[in-house]
PDB file of N, CA, C, O and CB in Angstrom:
ATOM      1  N   LEU A   1       0.844  -1.140   0.127  1.00  0.00           N
ATOM      2  CA  LEU A   1       0.024   0.062   0.356  1.00  0.00           C
ATOM      3  C   LEU A   1       1.077   1.366   0.271  1.00  0.00           C
ATOM      4  O   LEU A   1       0.941   2.218  -0.606  1.00  0.00           O
ATOM      5  CB  LEU A   1      -0.778  -0.059   1.893  1.00  0.00           C
ATOM      6  N   THR A   2       1.934   1.416   1.080  1.00  0.00           N
ATOM      7  CA  THR A   2       2.959   2.062   0.421  1.00  0.00           C
ATOM      8  C   THR A   2       3.354   2.874  -0.771  1.00  0.00           C
ATOM      9  O   THR A   2       3.248   3.989  -1.283  1.00  0.00           O
ATOM     10  CB  THR A   2       3.465   1.429   0.356  1.00  0.00           C
ATOM     11  N   HIS A   3       3.982   1.419  -0.957  1.00  0.00           N
ATOM     12  CA  HIS A   3       4.537   1.682  -2.596  1.00  0.00           C
ATOM     13  C   HIS A   3       3.471   2.366  -3.633  1.00  0.00           C
ATOM     14  O   HIS A   3       3.639   3.322  -4.390  1.00  0.00           O
ATOM     15  CB  HIS A   3       4.933   0.109  -3.352  1.00  0.00           C
ATOM     16  N   ALA A   4       2.423   1.626  -3.428  1.00  0.00           N
ATOM     17  CA  ALA A   4       1.254   2.225  -4.363  1.00  0.00           C
ATOM     18  C   ALA A   4       0.757   3.824  -4.252  1.00  0.00           C
ATOM     19  O   ALA A   4       0.277   4.607  -5.072  1.00  0.00           O
ATOM     20  CB  ALA A   4      -0.051   1.355  -4.038  1.00  0.00           C
ATOM     21  N   ALA A   5       1.065   3.906  -3.016  1.00  0.00           N
ATOM     22  CA  ALA A   5       0.475   5.461  -2.696  1.00  0.00           C
ATOM     23  C   ALA A   5       1.709   6.522  -3.362  1.00  0.00           C
ATOM     24  O   ALA A   5       1.681   7.487  -4.125  1.00  0.00           O
ATOM     25  CB  ALA A   5       0.273   5.769  -0.671  1.00  0.00           C
ATOM     26  N   GLU A   6       2.473   5.990  -2.839  1.00  0.00           N
ATOM     27  CA  GLU A   6       4.037   6.854  -3.093  1.00  0.00           C
ATOM     28  C   GLU A   6       3.991   7.048  -4.991  1.00  0.00           C
ATOM     29  O   GLU A   6       3.881   8.045  -5.704  1.00  0.00           O
ATOM     30  CB  GLU A   6       5.877   5.503  -2.412  1.00  0.00           C
ATOM     31  N   SER A   7       4.110   5.814  -5.246  1.00  0.00           N
ATOM     32  CA  SER A   7       4.120   5.861  -6.992  1.00  0.00           C
ATOM     33  C   SER A   7       2.859   6.577  -7.258  1.00  0.00           C
ATOM     34  O   SER A   7       3.225   7.556  -7.908  1.00  0.00           O
ATOM     35  CB  SER A   7       4.086   4.215  -7.879  1.00  0.00           C
ATOM     36  N   LEU A   8       1.692   6.632  -7.132  1.00  0.00           N
ATOM     37  CA  LEU A   8       0.441   7.405  -7.317  1.00  0.00           C
ATOM     38  C   LEU A   8       1.214   8.935  -6.982  1.00  0.00           C
ATOM     39  O   LEU A   8       1.396   9.771  -7.867  1.00  0.00           O
ATOM     40  CB  LEU A   8      -1.003   6.856  -6.138  1.00  0.00           C
ATOM     41  N   ALA A   9       1.514   9.078  -5.938  1.00  0.00           N
ATOM     42  CA  ALA A   9       1.826  10.535  -5.790  1.00  0.00           C
ATOM     43  C   ALA A   9       2.868  11.138  -6.444  1.00  0.00           C
ATOM     44  O   ALA A   9       2.817  12.365  -6.532  1.00  0.00           O
ATOM     45  CB  ALA A   9       2.047  10.828  -4.576  1.00  0.00           C
ATOM     46  N   ARG A  10       4.155  10.342  -7.105  1.00  0.00           N
ATOM     47  CA  ARG A  10       4.957  11.157  -8.151  1.00  0.00           C
ATOM     48  C   ARG A  10       4.269  10.829  -9.216  1.00  0.00           C
ATOM     49  O   ARG A  10       5.148  10.997 -10.061  1.00  0.00           O
ATOM     50  CB  ARG A  10       6.490  10.879  -8.342  1.00  0.00           C
ATOM     51  N   SER A  11       3.279  10.461  -9.843  1.00  0.00           N
ATOM     52  CA  SER A  11       2.912  10.212 -11.072  1.00  0.00           C
ATOM     53  C   SER A  11       1.987  11.296 -11.654  1.00  0.00           C
ATOM     54  O   SER A  11       1.871  11.628 -12.834  1.00  0.00           O
ATOM     55  CB  SER A  11       2.343   8.946 -11.089  1.00  0.00           C
ATOM     56  N   LEU A  12       1.292  11.823 -10.459  1.00  0.00           N
ATOM     57  CA  LEU A  12       0.317  13.085 -10.248  1.00  0.00           C
ATOM     58  C   LEU A  12       0.746  14.226  -9.982  1.00  0.00           C
ATOM     59  O   LEU A  12       1.294  14.264  -8.880  1.00  0.00           O
ATOM     60  CB  LEU A  12      -0.524  12.982  -9.309  1.00  0.00           C
ATOM     61  N   SER A  13       0.723  15.538 -10.736  1.00  0.00           N
ATOM     62  CA  SER A  13       1.507  16.500 -10.609  1.00  0.00           C
ATOM     63  C   SER A  13       0.209  17.437  -9.524  1.00  0.00           C
ATOM     64  O   SER A  13       0.126  18.665  -9.495  1.00  0.00           O
ATOM     65  CB  SER A  13       2.116  17.132 -12.280  1.00  0.00           C
ATOM     66  N   GLY A  14      -0.225  16.968  -9.134  1.00  0.00           N
ATOM     67  CA  GLY A  14      -1.273  17.813  -8.486  1.00  0.00           C
ATOM     68  C   GLY A  14      -1.284  17.111  -6.825  1.00  0.00           C
ATOM     69  O   GLY A  14      -2.143  17.392  -5.990  1.00  0.00           O
ATOM     70  N   ILE A  15      -0.389  16.370  -6.645  1.00  0.00           N
ATOM     71  CA  ILE A  15      -0.114  15.818  -5.114  1.00  0.00           C
ATOM     72  C   ILE A  15       0.939  16.455  -4.587  1.00  0.00           C
ATOM     73  O   ILE A  15       1.948  16.529  -5.288  1.00  0.00           O
ATOM     74  CB  ILE A  15       0.210  14.304  -4.970  1.00  0.00           C
ATOM     75  N   ALA A  16       0.945  17.010  -3.346  1.00  0.00           N
ATOM     76  CA  ALA A  16       2.089  17.850  -3.219  1.00  0.00           C
ATOM     77  C   ALA A  16       2.928  16.861  -1.817  1.00  0.00           C
ATOM     78  O   ALA A  16       4.075  17.044  -1.407  1.00  0.00           O
ATOM     79  CB  ALA A  16       1.526  19.735  -2.834  1.00  0.00           C
ATOM     80  N   SER A  17       2.005  15.908  -1.358  1.00  0.00           N
ATOM     81  CA  SER A  17       2.398  15.066  -0.654  1.00  0.00           C
ATOM     82  C   SER A  17       1.262  13.957  -0.245  1.00  0.00           C
ATOM     83  O   SER A  17       0.043  13.972  -0.418  1.00  0.00           O
ATOM     84  CB  SER A  17       2.983  15.746   0.335  1.00  0.00           C
ATOM     85  N   VAL A  18       2.163  12.949   0.390  1.00  0.00           N
ATOM     86  CA  VAL A  18       1.619  11.589   0.787  1.00  0.00           C
ATOM     87  C   VAL A  18       2.071  11.179   2.301  1.00  0.00           C
ATOM     88  O   VAL A  18       3.268  11.246   2.580  1.00  0.00           O
ATOM     89  CB  VAL A  18       2.171  10.454  -0.294  1.00  0.00           C
ATOM     90  N   LYS A  19       1.059  10.724   3.352  1.00  0.00           N
ATOM     91  CA  LYS A  19       1.167  10.267   4.228  1.00  0.00           C
ATOM     92  C   LYS A  19       0.309   9.075   4.328  1.00  0.00           C
ATOM     93  O   LYS A  19      -0.812   8.925   3.844  1.00  0.00           O
ATOM     94  CB  LYS A  19       1.112  11.095   4.975  1.00  0.00           C
ATOM     95  N   GLN A  20       1.021   8.233   5.045  1.00  0.00           N
ATOM     96  CA  GLN A  20      -0.044   7.106   5.555  1.00  0.00           C
ATOM     97  C   GLN A  20      -0.083   6.409   7.566  1.00  0.00           C
ATOM     98  O   GLN A  20       0.795   6.645   8.395  1.00  0.00           O
ATOM     99  CB  GLN A  20       0.485   5.605   4.350  1.00  0.00           C
ATOM    100  N   CYS A  21      -0.613   6.065   7.665  1.00  0.00           N
ATOM    101  CA  CYS A  21      -0.983   5.411   9.480  1.00  0.00           C
ATOM    102  C   CYS A  21      -1.282   4.484   9.033  1.00  0.00           C
ATOM    103  O   CYS A  21      -2.113   4.622   8.136  1.00  0.00           O
ATOM    104  CB  CYS A  21      -2.183   5.953  10.667  1.00  0.00           C
ATOM    105  N   GLY A  22      -0.939   3.373   9.269  1.00  0.00           N
ATOM    106  CA  GLY A  22      -1.692   2.039   8.854  1.00  0.00           C
ATOM    107  C   GLY A  22      -2.077   1.948   7.688  1.00  0.00           C
ATOM    108  O   GLY A  22      -1.386   2.319   6.740  1.00  0.00           O
ATOM    109  N   THR A  23      -3.711   1.234   7.530  1.00  0.00           N
ATOM    110  CA  THR A  23      -3.724   1.302   6.124  1.00  0.00           C
ATOM    111  C   THR A  23      -4.726   2.990   5.456  1.00  0.00           C
ATOM    112  O   THR A  23      -5.354   3.107   4.404  1.00  0.00           O
ATOM    113  CB  THR A  23      -4.546  -0.388   5.661  1.00  0.00           C
ATOM    114  N   ILE A  24      -4.555   3.783   6.296  1.00  0.00           N
ATOM    115  CA  ILE A  24      -5.038   4.772   6.009  1.00  0.00           C
ATOM    116  C   ILE A  24      -4.226   5.754   4.981  1.00  0.00           C
ATOM    117  O   ILE A  24      -3.010   5.688   5.155  1.00  0.00           O
ATOM    118  CB  ILE A  24      -5.323   5.229   7.146  1.00  0.00           C
ATOM    119  N   VAL A  25      -4.566   6.488   4.135  1.00  0.00           N
ATOM    120  CA  VAL A  25      -3.317   7.215   3.434  1.00  0.00           C
ATOM    121  C   VAL A  25      -3.924   8.465   2.828  1.00  0.00           C
ATOM    122  O   VAL A  25      -4.987   8.454   2.207  1.00  0.00           O
ATOM    123  CB  VAL A  25      -2.534   6.263   2.195  1.00  0.00           C
ATOM    124  N   ALA A  26      -3.298   9.382   3.013  1.00  0.00           N
ATOM    125  CA  ALA A  26      -3.858  11.032   3.000  1.00  0.00           C
ATOM    126  C   ALA A  26      -3.086  11.757   1.632  1.00  0.00           C
ATOM    127  O   ALA A  26      -1.923  12.162   1.603  1.00  0.00           O
ATOM    128  CB  ALA A  26      -3.285  12.031   4.712  1.00  0.00           C
ATOM    129  N   PHE A  27      -3.535  11.773   1.133  1.00  0.00           N
ATOM    130  CA  PHE A  27      -2.839  12.731  -0.086  1.00  0.00           C
ATOM    131  C   PHE A  27      -3.110  14.299  -0.054  1.00  0.00           C
ATOM    132  O   PHE A  27      -4.297  14.579  -0.224  1.00  0.00           O
ATOM    133  CB  PHE A  27      -3.429  12.246  -1.582  1.00  0.00           C
ATOM    134  N   ARG A  28      -2.319  15.293   0.113  1.00  0.00           N
ATOM    135  CA  ARG A  28      -2.473  16.539   0.196  1.00  0.00           C
ATOM    136  C   ARG A  28      -2.177  17.036  -1.033  1.00  0.00           C
ATOM    137  O   ARG A  28      -1.148  16.597  -1.546  1.00  0.00           O
ATOM    138  CB  ARG A  28      -1.804  17.074   1.167  1.00  0.00           C
ATOM    139  N   MET A  29      -2.917  17.970  -1.741  1.00  0.00           N
ATOM    140  CA  MET A  29      -3.239  18.590  -2.915  1.00  0.00           C
ATOM    141  C   MET A  29      -2.521  19.968  -3.047  1.00  0.00           C
ATOM    142  O   MET A  29      -2.896  20.878  -2.308  1.00  0.00           O
ATOM    143  CB  MET A  29      -4.704  18.714  -2.993  1.00  0.00           C
ATOM    144  N   ASP A  30      -1.711  20.140  -3.767  1.00  0.00           N
ATOM    145  CA  ASP A  30      -0.761  21.499  -4.442  1.00  0.00           C
ATOM    146  C   ASP A  30      -1.808  22.094  -4.217  1.00  0.00           C
ATOM    147  O   ASP A  30      -2.878  21.609  -4.585  1.00  0.00           O
ATOM    148  CB  ASP A  30      -0.066  21.663  -6.105  1.00  0.00           C
ATOM    149  N   PRO A  31      -1.732  23.403  -3.493  1.00  0.00           N
ATOM    150  CA  PRO A  31      -2.734  24.763  -3.872  1.00  0.00           C
ATOM    151  C   PRO A  31      -2.615  24.958  -4.859  1.00  0.00           C
ATOM    152  O   PRO A  31      -3.475  24.671  -5.692  1.00  0.00           O
ATOM    153  CB  PRO A  31      -2.628  26.032  -3.345  1.00  0.00           C
ATOM    154  N   GLU A  32      -1.230  25.660  -5.204  1.00  0.00           N
ATOM    155  CA  GLU A  32      -1.670  26.008  -6.511  1.00  0.00           C
ATOM    156  C   GLU A  32      -2.592  25.138  -8.077  1.00  0.00           C
ATOM    157  O   GLU A  32      -3.430  25.535  -8.887  1.00  0.00           O
ATOM    158  CB  GLU A  32      -0.444  26.376  -6.818  1.00  0.00           C
ATOM    159  N   PHE A  33      -2.009  24.105  -7.905  1.00  0.00           N
ATOM    160  CA  PHE A  33      -2.419  23.152  -8.975  1.00  0.00           C
ATOM    161  C   PHE A  33      -4.060  23.123  -8.829  1.00  0.00           C
ATOM    162  O   PHE A  33      -4.845  23.081  -9.776  1.00  0.00           O
ATOM    163  CB  PHE A  33      -1.666  21.567  -8.758  1.00  0.00           C
ATOM    164  N   ASN A  34      -4.436  23.160  -7.306  1.00  0.00           N
ATOM    165  CA  ASN A  34      -5.912  22.867  -6.830  1.00  0.00           C
ATOM    166  C   ASN A  34      -6.841  24.493  -7.459  1.00  0.00           C
ATOM    167  O   ASN A  34      -8.012  24.555  -7.833  1.00  0.00           O
ATOM    168  CB  ASN A  34      -5.905  22.620  -4.663  1.00  0.00           C
ATOM    169  N   ARG A  35      -6.115  25.302  -7.406  1.00  0.00           N
ATOM    170  CA  ARG A  35      -6.214  27.056  -8.080  1.00  0.00           C
ATOM    171  C   ARG A  35      -6.571  27.014  -9.615  1.00  0.00           C
ATOM    172  O   ARG A  35      -7.583  27.321 -10.244  1.00  0.00           O
ATOM    173  CB  ARG A  35      -4.492  28.023  -8.000  1.00  0.00           C
ATOM    174  N   ARG A  36      -5.457  26.559  -9.934  1.00  0.00           N
ATOM    175  CA  ARG A  36      -5.782  26.039 -11.339  1.00  0.00           C
ATOM    176  C   ARG A  36      -6.881  25.399 -12.110  1.00  0.00           C
ATOM    177  O   ARG A  36      -7.524  25.892 -13.037  1.00  0.00           O
ATOM    178  CB  ARG A  36      -5.082  25.335 -11.509  1.00  0.00           C
ATOM    179  N   ALA A  37      -6.984  24.291 -11.607  1.00  0.00           N
ATOM    180  CA  ALA A  37      -7.789  23.007 -11.569  1.00  0.00           C
ATOM    181  C   ALA A  37      -9.252  23.388 -11.335  1.00  0.00           C
ATOM    182  O   ALA A  37     -10.091  23.118 -12.195  1.00  0.00           O
ATOM    183  CB  ALA A  37      -7.272  21.994 -10.401  1.00  0.00           C
ATOM    184  N   ALA A  38      -9.571  23.984 -10.241  1.00  0.00           N
ATOM    185  CA  ALA A  38     -10.970  24.298 -10.023  1.00  0.00           C
ATOM    186  C   ALA A  38     -10.872  25.623  -9.500  1.00  0.00           C
ATOM    187  O   ALA A  38     -10.295  25.685  -8.414  1.00  0.00           O
ATOM    188  CB  ALA A  38     -11.745  23.322  -9.084  1.00  0.00           C
ATOM    189  N   PRO A  39     -11.342  26.859 -10.052  1.00  0.00           N
ATOM    190  CA  PRO A  39     -11.439  27.921  -9.277  1.00  0.00           C
ATOM    191  C   PRO A  39     -12.245  27.679  -8.106  1.00  0.00           C
ATOM    192  O   PRO A  39     -11.822  28.028  -7.004  1.00  0.00           O
ATOM    193  CB  PRO A  39     -11.892  28.953  -9.982  1.00  0.00           C
ATOM    194  N   ASP A  40     -13.334  27.130  -8.232  1.00  0.00           N
ATOM    195  CA  ASP A  40     -14.516  27.227  -7.453  1.00  0.00           C
ATOM    196  C   ASP A  40     -13.937  26.708  -6.356  1.00  0.00           C
ATOM    197  O   ASP A  40     -14.597  26.704  -5.317  1.00  0.00           O
ATOM    198  CB  ASP A  40     -15.797  26.545  -7.929  1.00  0.00           C
ATOM    199  N   GLY A  41     -12.501  26.130  -6.365  1.00  0.00           N
ATOM    200  CA  GLY A  41     -12.196  25.097  -5.044  1.00  0.00           C
ATOM    201  C   GLY A  41     -12.758  23.754  -4.673  1.00  0.00           C
ATOM    202  O   GLY A  41     -12.540  23.103  -3.651  1.00  0.00           O
ATOM    203  N   ARG A  42     -13.593  23.440  -5.796  1.00  0.00           N
ATOM    204  CA  ARG A  42     -14.446  21.689  -5.743  1.00  0.00           C
ATOM    205  C   ARG A  42     -13.439  20.658  -6.268  1.00  0.00           C
ATOM    206  O   ARG A  42     -13.747  19.479  -6.439  1.00  0.00           O
ATOM    207  CB  ARG A  42     -16.040  21.482  -6.969  1.00  0.00           C
ATOM    208  N   LEU A  43     -12.294  21.132  -6.500  1.00  0.00           N
ATOM    209  CA  LEU A  43     -11.337  19.748  -7.140  1.00  0.00           C
ATOM    210  C   LEU A  43     -11.680  18.495  -6.277  1.00  0.00           C
ATOM    211  O   LEU A  43     -12.071  17.482  -6.856  1.00  0.00           O
ATOM    212  CB  LEU A  43      -9.444  19.992  -6.995  1.00  0.00           C
ATOM    213  N   ALA A  44     -11.549  18.515  -4.885  1.00  0.00           N
ATOM    214  CA  ALA A  44     -11.521  17.331  -4.452  1.00  0.00           C
ATOM    215  C   ALA A  44     -12.905  16.329  -4.600  1.00  0.00           C
ATOM    216  O   ALA A  44     -12.863  15.129  -4.871  1.00  0.00           O
ATOM    217  CB  ALA A  44     -11.112  17.548  -3.154  1.00  0.00           C
ATOM    218  N   LEU A  45     -13.983  17.035  -4.383  1.00  0.00           N
ATOM    219  CA  LEU A  45     -15.076  16.784  -4.731  1.00  0.00           C
ATOM    220  C   LEU A  45     -15.018  16.225  -6.277  1.00  0.00           C
ATOM    221  O   LEU A  45     -15.081  15.012  -6.480  1.00  0.00           O
ATOM    222  CB  LEU A  45     -15.840  17.939  -4.458  1.00  0.00           C
ATOM    223  N   ARG A  46     -14.951  16.741  -6.870  1.00  0.00           N
ATOM    224  CA  ARG A  46     -15.177  16.243  -8.446  1.00  0.00           C
ATOM    225  C   ARG A  46     -13.609  15.112  -8.424  1.00  0.00           C
ATOM    226  O   ARG A  46     -13.393  14.636  -9.539  1.00  0.00           O
ATOM    227  CB  ARG A  46     -15.109  18.008  -9.957  1.00  0.00           C
ATOM    228  N   ILE A  47     -12.971  14.844  -7.742  1.00  0.00           N
ATOM    229  CA  ILE A  47     -11.752  13.897  -7.635  1.00  0.00           C
ATOM    230  C   ILE A  47     -12.728  12.449  -7.071  1.00  0.00           C
ATOM    231  O   ILE A  47     -12.672  11.351  -7.625  1.00  0.00           O
ATOM    232  CB  ILE A  47     -10.310  14.604  -6.313  1.00  0.00           C
ATOM    233  N   ARG A  48     -13.341  12.676  -6.214  1.00  0.00           N
ATOM    234  CA  ARG A  48     -14.036  11.527  -5.525  1.00  0.00           C
ATOM    235  C   ARG A  48     -15.199  11.141  -6.249  1.00  0.00           C
ATOM    236  O   ARG A  48     -15.489   9.947  -6.178  1.00  0.00           O
ATOM    237  CB  ARG A  48     -14.441  11.843  -4.120  1.00  0.00           C
ATOM    238  N   GLU A  49     -16.116  12.070  -7.102  1.00  0.00           N
ATOM    239  CA  GLU A  49     -16.962  11.729  -7.790  1.00  0.00           C
ATOM    240  C   GLU A  49     -16.189  10.755  -8.912  1.00  0.00           C
ATOM    241  O   GLU A  49     -16.810   9.743  -9.237  1.00  0.00           O
ATOM    242  CB  GLU A  49     -17.693  12.924  -8.208  1.00  0.00           C
ATOM    243  N   ARG A  50     -15.251  10.917  -9.354  1.00  0.00           N
ATOM    244  CA  ARG A  50     -14.738   9.997 -10.562  1.00  0.00           C
ATOM    245  C   ARG A  50     -14.237   9.015 -10.152  1.00  0.00           C
ATOM    246  O   ARG A  50     -14.346   7.949 -10.759  1.00  0.00           O
ATOM    247  CB  ARG A  50     -13.807  10.480 -11.445  1.00  0.00           C
ATOM    248  N   ALA A  51     -13.479   9.152  -8.876  1.00  0.00           N
ATOM    249  CA  ALA A  51     -13.194   7.699  -8.238  1.00  0.00           C
ATOM    250  C   ALA A  51     -14.586   7.123  -8.022  1.00  0.00           C
ATOM    251  O   ALA A  51     -14.532   5.947  -8.381  1.00  0.00           O
ATOM    252  CB  ALA A  51     -12.312   7.739  -6.719  1.00  0.00           C
ATOM    253  N   LEU A  52     -15.855   7.439  -7.578  1.00  0.00           N
ATOM    254  CA  LEU A  52     -16.374   6.675  -6.952  1.00  0.00           C
ATOM    255  C   LEU A  52     -17.232   5.976  -8.377  1.00  0.00           C
ATOM    256  O   LEU A  52     -17.698   4.850  -8.203  1.00  0.00           O
ATOM    257  CB  LEU A  52     -17.094   7.363  -5.655  1.00  0.00           C
ATOM    258  N   ALA A  53     -17.376   6.448  -9.367  1.00  0.00           N
ATOM    259  CA  ALA A  53     -17.777   5.879 -10.498  1.00  0.00           C
ATOM    260  C   ALA A  53     -16.589   4.949 -10.729  1.00  0.00           C
ATOM    261  O   ALA A  53     -17.057   4.142 -11.532  1.00  0.00           O
ATOM    262  CB  ALA A  53     -18.111   6.895 -11.626  1.00  0.00           C
ATOM    263  N   ASN A  54     -15.382   4.607 -10.506  1.00  0.00           N
ATOM    264  CA  ASN A  54     -14.587   3.481 -10.837  1.00  0.00           C
ATOM    265  C   ASN A  54     -14.727   2.471  -9.337  1.00  0.00           C
ATOM    266  O   ASN A  54     -13.944   1.530  -9.212  1.00  0.00           O
ATOM    267  CB  ASN A  54     -12.880   4.056 -11.276  1.00  0.00           C
ATOM    268  N   GLY A  55     -15.493   2.678  -8.535  1.00  0.00           N
ATOM    269  CA  GLY A  55     -15.654   1.945  -7.558  1.00  0.00           C
ATOM    270  C   GLY A  55     -14.394   2.012  -6.349  1.00  0.00           C
ATOM    271  O   GLY A  55     -14.172   0.936  -5.794  1.00  0.00           O
ATOM    272  N   VAL A  56     -13.488   3.306  -5.871  1.00  0.00           N
ATOM    273  CA  VAL A  56     -12.835   3.750  -5.263  1.00  0.00           C
ATOM    274  C   VAL A  56     -13.779   4.338  -4.362  1.00  0.00           C
ATOM    275  O   VAL A  56     -14.872   4.770  -4.730  1.00  0.00           O
ATOM    276  CB  VAL A  56     -11.979   4.362  -5.874  1.00  0.00           C
ATOM    277  N   LEU A  57     -13.429   4.353  -3.373  1.00  0.00           N
ATOM    278  CA  LEU A  57     -13.889   5.332  -1.892  1.00  0.00           C
ATOM    279  C   LEU A  57     -12.731   6.180  -1.502  1.00  0.00           C
ATOM    280  O   LEU A  57     -11.600   5.773  -1.237  1.00  0.00           O
ATOM    281  CB  LEU A  57     -14.268   4.326  -0.374  1.00  0.00           C
ATOM    282  N   LEU A  58     -13.209   7.569  -1.499  1.00  0.00           N
ATOM    283  CA  LEU A  58     -12.278   8.283  -1.287  1.00  0.00           C
ATOM    284  C   LEU A  58     -13.239   9.127  -0.507  1.00  0.00           C
ATOM    285  O   LEU A  58     -14.448   9.250  -0.703  1.00  0.00           O
ATOM    286  CB  LEU A  58     -11.450   8.774  -2.447  1.00  0.00           C
ATOM    287  N   ARG A  59     -12.148   9.945   0.835  1.00  0.00           N
ATOM    288  CA  ARG A  59     -12.768  11.006   1.421  1.00  0.00           C
ATOM    289  C   ARG A  59     -12.259  12.183   1.554  1.00  0.00           C
ATOM    290  O   ARG A  59     -11.327  12.484   2.300  1.00  0.00           O
ATOM    291  CB  ARG A  59     -13.076  10.751   2.421  1.00  0.00           C
ATOM    292  N   PRO A  60     -12.980  13.030   0.684  1.00  0.00           N
ATOM    293  CA  PRO A  60     -12.069  14.301   0.276  1.00  0.00           C
ATOM    294  C   PRO A  60     -12.100  15.316   1.502  1.00  0.00           C
ATOM    295  O   PRO A  60     -13.277  15.273   1.861  1.00  0.00           O
ATOM    296  CB  PRO A  60     -12.684  15.117  -1.182  1.00  0.00           C
ATOM    297  N   LEU A  61     -11.350  16.311   2.429  1.00  0.00           N
ATOM    298  CA  LEU A  61     -11.409  17.136   3.132  1.00  0.00           C
ATOM    299  C   LEU A  61     -10.866  18.246   3.308  1.00  0.00           C
ATOM    300  O   LEU A  61      -9.849  18.185   3.998  1.00  0.00           O
ATOM    301  CB  LEU A  61     -11.367  16.776   3.735  1.00  0.00           C
ATOM    302  N   HIS A  62     -11.197  19.403   2.892  1.00  0.00           N
ATOM    303  CA  HIS A  62     -10.225  20.683   1.945  1.00  0.00           C
ATOM    304  C   HIS A  62      -9.448  19.908   1.119  1.00  0.00           C
ATOM    305  O   HIS A  62      -9.918  19.007   0.424  1.00  0.00           O
ATOM    306  CB  HIS A  62      -9.049  21.789   2.872  1.00  0.00           C
ATOM    307  N   ASP A  63      -7.775  20.339   1.172  1.00  0.00           N
ATOM    308  CA  ASP A  63      -6.851  19.777   0.452  1.00  0.00           C
ATOM    309  C   ASP A  63      -6.423  19.056   0.638  1.00  0.00           C
ATOM    310  O   ASP A  63      -5.241  19.053   0.295  1.00  0.00           O
ATOM    311  CB  ASP A  63      -6.195  20.126   0.190  1.00  0.00           C
ATOM    312  N   LEU A  64      -6.976  17.790   1.346  1.00  0.00           N
ATOM    313  CA  LEU A  64      -6.517  16.705   1.537  1.00  0.00           C
ATOM    314  C   LEU A  64      -7.578  15.393   1.089  1.00  0.00           C
ATOM    315  O   LEU A  64      -8.705  15.505   1.570  1.00  0.00           O
ATOM    316  CB  LEU A  64      -6.112  16.795   2.908  1.00  0.00           C
ATOM    317  N   ILE A  65      -7.371  14.322   0.333  1.00  0.00           N
ATOM    318  CA  ILE A  65      -8.141  13.271  -0.113  1.00  0.00           C
ATOM    319  C   ILE A  65      -7.529  11.873   0.982  1.00  0.00           C
ATOM    320  O   ILE A  65      -6.372  11.470   1.102  1.00  0.00           O
ATOM    321  CB  ILE A  65      -7.877  13.099  -1.961  1.00  0.00           C
ATOM    322  N   TYR A  66      -8.643  11.440   1.581  1.00  0.00           N
ATOM    323  CA  TYR A  66      -7.933  10.568   2.358  1.00  0.00           C
ATOM    324  C   TYR A  66      -8.549   8.873   1.522  1.00  0.00           C
ATOM    325  O   TYR A  66      -9.666   8.708   1.031  1.00  0.00           O
ATOM    326  CB  TYR A  66      -8.389  10.923   4.265  1.00  0.00           C
ATOM    327  N   TRP A  67      -7.785   8.165   1.569  1.00  0.00           N
ATOM    328  CA  TRP A  67      -7.977   6.846   0.829  1.00  0.00           C
ATOM    329  C   TRP A  67      -8.130   5.957   1.707  1.00  0.00           C
ATOM    330  O   TRP A  67      -7.033   5.797   2.242  1.00  0.00           O
ATOM    331  CB  TRP A  67      -6.946   6.414  -0.049  1.00  0.00           C
ATOM    332  N   MET A  68      -9.042   5.152   2.244  1.00  0.00           N
ATOM    333  CA  MET A  68      -9.169   4.112   3.432  1.00  0.00           C
ATOM    334  C   MET A  68      -9.759   2.785   2.766  1.00  0.00           C
ATOM    335  O   MET A  68     -10.940   2.559   2.504  1.00  0.00           O
ATOM    336  CB  MET A  68     -10.246   4.697   4.727  1.00  0.00           C
ATOM    337  N   PRO A  69      -8.729   2.021   2.570  1.00  0.00           N
ATOM    338  CA  PRO A  69      -9.379   0.758   1.898  1.00  0.00           C
ATOM    339  C   PRO A  69     -10.187  -0.184   2.758  1.00  0.00           C
ATOM    340  O   PRO A  69      -9.986  -0.011   3.960  1.00  0.00           O
ATOM    341  CB  PRO A  69      -8.309  -0.092   1.289  1.00  0.00           C
ATOM    342  N   PRO A  70     -11.032  -1.117   2.458  1.00  0.00           N
ATOM    343  CA  PRO A  70     -11.538  -1.922   3.439  1.00  0.00           C
ATOM    344  C   PRO A  70     -10.390  -2.765   4.236  1.00  0.00           C
ATOM    345  O   PRO A  70      -9.188  -2.773   3.972  1.00  0.00           O
ATOM    346  CB  PRO A  70     -12.555  -2.815   2.777  1.00  0.00           C
ATOM    347  N   LEU A  71     -10.989  -3.397   5.167  1.00  0.00           N
ATOM    348  CA  LEU A  71      -9.923  -4.163   5.441  1.00  0.00           C
ATOM    349  C   LEU A  71     -10.542  -5.563   5.060  1.00  0.00           C
ATOM    350  O   LEU A  71      -9.825  -6.321   5.714  1.00  0.00           O
ATOM    351  CB  LEU A  71      -9.376  -3.979   6.948  1.00  0.00           C
ATOM    352  N   SER A  72     -11.304  -6.226   4.496  1.00  0.00           N
ATOM    353  CA  SER A  72     -11.476  -7.090   4.356  1.00  0.00           C
ATOM    354  C   SER A  72     -10.868  -7.410   2.399  1.00  0.00           C
ATOM    355  O   SER A  72     -11.250  -8.207   1.542  1.00  0.00           O
ATOM    356  CB  SER A  72     -12.863  -7.161   4.997  1.00  0.00           C
ATOM    357  N   ILE A  73      -9.843  -6.365   2.412  1.00  0.00           N
ATOM    358  CA  ILE A  73      -9.075  -6.833   1.274  1.00  0.00           C
ATOM    359  C   ILE A  73      -7.571  -7.709   1.346  1.00  0.00           C
ATOM    360  O   ILE A  73      -7.008  -8.055   0.307  1.00  0.00           O
ATOM    361  CB  ILE A  73      -8.853  -5.597   0.570  1.00  0.00           C
TER     362      ILE A  73
END
């Protein structure tokens, strides 16, 4: 999980950093990228909607996007 999260963060220009505690991963979005991509400030919600359409559950909270995969995986 750590390797996948770090690899994903490196491949996306909008991610400023990634932190992990157990199976909870938090991606901090780059504020400048966020302003350019969504002037209305709702980029995290758009990312969540797109992820949900692909079966991935994310929790946006301001400039953080939390990924908490189910423990049953």
